[in-house]
C-alpha positions in Angstrom: 0.2 -0.1 0.1 1.6 3.1 -1.6 1.4 6.8 1.4 -0.7 8.3 -1.1 -3.4 5.4 -0.5 -2.9 5.8 3.6 -3.9 9.1 3.6 -7.4 9.1 1.9 -8.6 7.0 5.3 -8.6 7.8 9.1 -9.4 5.2 11.5 -11.8 6.5 13.5 -12.5 4.3 17.0 -15.5 5.3 19.6 -17.7 3.5 22.8 -20.7 1.9 21.6 -23.1 0.7 24.6 -23.2 -3.1 23.6 -27.1 -3.1 23.2 -26.5 -0.6 20.2 -23.8 -2.9 18.8 -24.9 -6.3 19.2 -28.3 -5.3 17.5 -26.3 -3.5 14.9 -24.2 -6.5 14.3 -27.2 -8.6 13.8 -28.9 -5.8 11.1 -25.7 -5.7 9.2 -25.4 -9.4 9.2 -29.0 -10.1 8.3 -28.3 -7.0 5.1 -25.4 -8.8 4.1 -23.1 -5.8 4.5 -20.2 -4.7 6.8 -20.2 -2.9 10.0 -17.7 0.0 7.9 -20.3 0.1 5.0 -23.4 0.8 6.8 -21.7 3.6 9.4 -20.0 4.9 6.0 -23.6 4.9 4.3 -25.3 6.5 7.7 -22.2 9.1 7.8 -23.6 9.9 4.2 -26.6 10.2 4.5 -26.3 12.5 7.4 -24.0 14.9 5.3 -26.5 15.2 3.0 -29.8 15.4 5.3 -27.6 18.3 7.2 -26.5 20.1 3.7 -30.3 20.3 2.3 -31.1 21.3 5.8 -28.6 24.4 6.0 -29.7 25.4 2.6 -33.2 25.8 3.5 -31.8 27.8 6.7 -30.0 30.0 4.4 -33.3 30.3 2.4 -35.2 31.4 5.3 -32.5 33.7 6.8 -32.8 35.6 3.3 -36.2 35.0 3.3 -36.4 36.8 6.9 -33.7 39.5 6.0 -35.5 40.3 3.1 -38.9 41.1 5.0 -36.9 42.4 7.1 -35.4 45.3 5.1 -38.6 46.0 3.3 -40.6 46.8 6.4 -37.8 49.1 7.8 -37.8 50.7 4.1 -41.7 51.3 4.5 -41.6 52.6 7.9 -38.8 55.0 6.9 -41.2 55.3 3.9 -43.8 56.4 6.3 -41.8 58.7 8.7 -40.5 61.0 5.9 -44.2 61.2 4.8 -45.6 62.1 7.7 -42.9 64.2 9.2 -44.1 67.5 9.8 -41.3 70.7 10.2 -40.5 71.3 13.7 -42.3 74.9 14.7 -40.0 77.5 15.7 -41.6 80.3 17.5 -40.6 83.7 16.5 -40.6 87.1 18.5 -40.0 90.0 17.9 -37.7 92.8 19.4 -40.2 95.2 20.3 -42.7 92.6 21.8 -43.4 93.7 25.6 -43.5 90.1 27.4 -45.8 91.8 30.0 -48.2 92.9 27.9 -48.4 88.9 26.7 -50.2 88.3 30.6 -53.0 91.3 30.9 
């Protein structure tokens, strides 16, 4: 076996409860496949389903961002349309403030 072939694989080890591995072994024996083959198949299915879920999450996030942006633009437009300029009081220098209270 060449070094290149060895680098394409990685050995993994993990603990499994006895009852799970016993049931798994019975099932793979019944199906006529190896543990490794079935585990790789399960891993591949998991990755594909997660990729689909991530894509759907991205689509949902994009949709929510779009709706949020539209709502912000709508509110901003409404604020601009409803805006009234501030009323700045004016007073003349010749006005006597005491006259106002009579």
